[in-house]
N, C-alpha and C positions, 0 to 999 in steps of 0.2 A: 752733435747729432744733426741729422738731416731734418729739414722742414718739409712737412707734408700738408697738402690741401685735400680735404674730402668734402663731399656734398651729397645731399639727398634732395630731390626735387619732385614735386607733384604738380600736375597741371590743373587748370580749372576744368569743370565738367564740359563735355561736348559730345556731339554725335560723330563717332569715328568710322571711317571706312578705309583704313590704311591697308589696302589689299595687295599691293605690288603687282597688280594685273594678273594674278593667278586665279584659276577657276576650277570648279568641279561641275562638269556638264555646262549648264547655262547659268550657274550661280557663281558670282565673283566672291571669293572667300577672304576672310580675315585670317591672319596668323594666330594660332592658338597654342596654349601651353597648359599643362596640368600644374596648378599652383595651389598649395595648401588643400589638396584633395578636391579641387574644383577647377573647371575649365575657365581660363581667363584669356583675353586677347593680349597680344604683345606686339611691340615694335622693336626692330633690331637696333643694336648699337650702331651698326654701319649706317643706317638711315639717319640717326641722330648726328653722327660724325659728318655725313654728307651735308646735312642742313647747316651744320656749324661752319664748314668750309665755304658754303655758298654765302652765309652771312658775312664772313670776312671779305668775300669777293665784292659783294654789292653794297654793303653798308659801312665799310671802313676803308681806310687807305692802305691796309696791309697788303703785301704782295703774297699771292698764293701761287704755287707751282701748277696745280691742276685747276684750270678755270673752266667753268661750264659755259658752253655756247648754246644759247636758246635756239638759234636758227638751225644749227646742225643737230641739236639734241645729243651732243657728245662733248667730251672734254678736249681741251687744248692744253698741251704741256708747254710750260715755259722752259723747263730744263729736264727733259725726259731721262737723261742719263745721270742726273745729280752731279754734274761737274762742278757747279758752284759750291755745293755742299763740301766737296773735298778740298776746296781752296781755303787758305788761311783767312783771306779777306773777301771771300765770296759772298754772294747774296744768300741770306738765310731766310728761305720762305717759311712763313708761319705755319703752314699746313705740314711741311716736312718736319719742322721742329716739334710740333705738338702731336701730330697724328702718325708720324713715321712713314715709312715707304718700304716697298719690296719689289724687286724685279728679278725673276728667275728665268734663266735661259738654259735650254737643253744642250747636251753635248753636240759638237759639230758632227755632221753626217759625213759619210765617206765621200770623198771628192772635194770637200771644203777644206778640211785639214785632217789628214789621216796619219799625221806624224805619230800620235800616241799609239795608234793601232800598229804602225810599222815597228814600233819599239816593243810591241807585245803588251802594252798597257791599255787599260780601259779608259776611253775618253770620258771626261767629267763635264757636267754643266757648271754654270756660274750663277752666283746669287749676290745681289746688292740689296741690303736691307738695313732698316733701323726700326727698332721697336717703338711704338707710339708711347710717348710719355703720358699723354692724357688718355686714361682708361675710362671707358663708359660701359655701364651695364645695359642689358636689355630693359626696355620700358614694359611694365606689366600693369594691366588694368587693376584698379582698386576694387572693382566689383566683378563677380563672375559673369560670364557671357550667357545670356538667356536665350540666344538663338534668333534674334530679330533679323528679319529679311524684308527688304522692299522688293516688290514685284513690279516689273515695268513691261511695256509693250512698245515696239517701234515698227511703224509701217515701212515696208520695203517696196521693191519693184513688183509690178503686176499684182498689186493687192496683197502681197505676202506680208505677214505679221511676224516679227521676231519677238519672242518672249524671253526675258532674262530677269535675274534677280541679283541683289547685292546684299551681302551680310553687313549689318550695322551694329554698333555697340555704343550706347549712351553711357559714358564712363569718364573717369579721370585716368591718367597714367602716371606712374611713379618710376623713377630711375635714379641711379647714383653715378658718381664719377670720382676719380682720384688722380692726383698728379704730384710730382716732386719737382719743384722749380730748379733745383741744382742739376738735374739731369738734362735741362734744356740748354741749347747753345746760347739762347737769350732768355735768362730767367724771367725777365719782365713779360714774356709771352704768356705767362700764367695769368696775368691780369686780363689779357685779351681773351683767353679761354673762359674766364669767369664772365666777362662782358657778353660773349656770344651765347653762353648757356642761359643767361638771364634774359636774352632777347630773341630766343628762337621763335619763329612763327610756324610755318608749315613744315612738317616732317613726314616724308613718305606718303604713300597712299594715293587715293583717287580724288585729288583736289579739284578736278574739273567739276565734280559734283558736290564734294564735301569740303568745307573749310574747318579745320581743327586747329585751335590755338595751342601750340606746344610750349608757350612761355610759362614760367612758374606762377602758380597761385600761392604756393608756400615753398619755402626751402630752408634747409638746415645746413650751414657751412661750418667746417671745423678746421682750425689752424693748429697744428700740433707736431711734436717730435715722435709721437706714437706711429709706427708704420702700419697699424691696422685701422681700417675705417671705423668699424663698430657702429655705424649708423645707417647702413644701406637698407633700403626697403623698410624704413621705420614708420611709415604712415599707414593708417587704417581709415576706412570710411565707415562711419557709424550714423545711419539714417541721414545720409547726405552731408554729414559734417566730418571734416578731416581731423583726426586725433593722432597722437604719437605716444601711446602708453609704453612701448618698448624703449623708446628714447628716454622717457622719464625714469623707467626702472633702472636703466643702465647708469644714469646719472646718480640716482639714489644709492645704487650698489657700489659706486666708486669706479666703475669701468670707464666712464666719461667724465671729464672735468668740465663743469659748466662754464668756466672762464674761457675755454677754448671754443665755445659754441656761439654762432651768430645765426639767429633765427629770424626769418623775414616772412611777411605775408600774413594770411588769415590765421595760420597756426600760432602766430605770436600772440593772438588775443585769447587763446584757450587758457582757462585758469590754471591747469596743471603745468602748462609751459611758463606762464608768468610767475609761478611759484619757484621756478629755477632762478632765483634772484640775481645770481652772479653771471648768468648768461646774458648776452646782448640780444634783446628782443625788440624788433622794429616792425611795425605793421605794414610798411611799404617795401616791395621787392627792390626797387631802385635805390632807396635809402639804405636798405640792408646791404646791398651790393657795394655801394660806395664806402660804407663803414668797414666792411670786410676787406675791400681792396686797400684801404688806408692801413689797416693792420698788417696786411701782407707786405706792402711797400716798406714798412718799418723793419721788416725782417730780411728783405731781399739783399741788401748790401752784404750780409753775412753768408749768403749762399754762394758756393763756388760753381763755376760753369763747367759742365762736363766737356772734356776734349775728346771727341770721337775720332 
């Protein structure tokens, strides 16, 4: 059976303004979603994936195909056509392996190559793609959005004053992820994915004004042959304290085996979590990560490498 890695992460509280530069009138807005019948703020999975790729670029020696250039504020591709990917001994960029890629091109226009049209056939476009092995959910705030806005004024030319506002949300964010190491060209890249997720700093948003720490305050990791995660969005905030009653319920109901769970951070100190005696509970995020990575390493030699 395949080996699967699942995780649920919740950040520490902070004042978020992850607004993507969008606005309504002179108000810079947050992304929002209706969650459990209330309005919550949210951060896209793509923003988390972008931050993960940037972490590999600046904080590790891993080779990434799509590198961010701060001076140009744009990406530089090392292998835009993924020629290395198609070689037997080519470079396997970590972002291509974990996050996947896609390039779609439209059909050739008349005058470029009209051979299909001459044969009475409809010209077709081409697509080169690989589905990402590392799947990430949207991050959703643990508390509803109360509508907080900061109002600001900026003096301009000839005494003109510009009035603008920014939506803010003092909250935590929770999100989840999943990956199957044997689907990777290099199964050991799953360890780098875990490392990056445990060390994420800024993710999306207006960070010239707001710093929001996206690293985990608490996390639940699962190593299993069960293909279903069963622990996504398991956190709740109760008077400023993070609890996980649904996680405990699923363990007690037999849907989750506590032996498969590695629980790190403040949530590990909650009495209901500590009562899961056969689960590995560690109060430190880094220590929990290292313990889980060691468990994964022991399983990796049995995993086969997917040949795409």
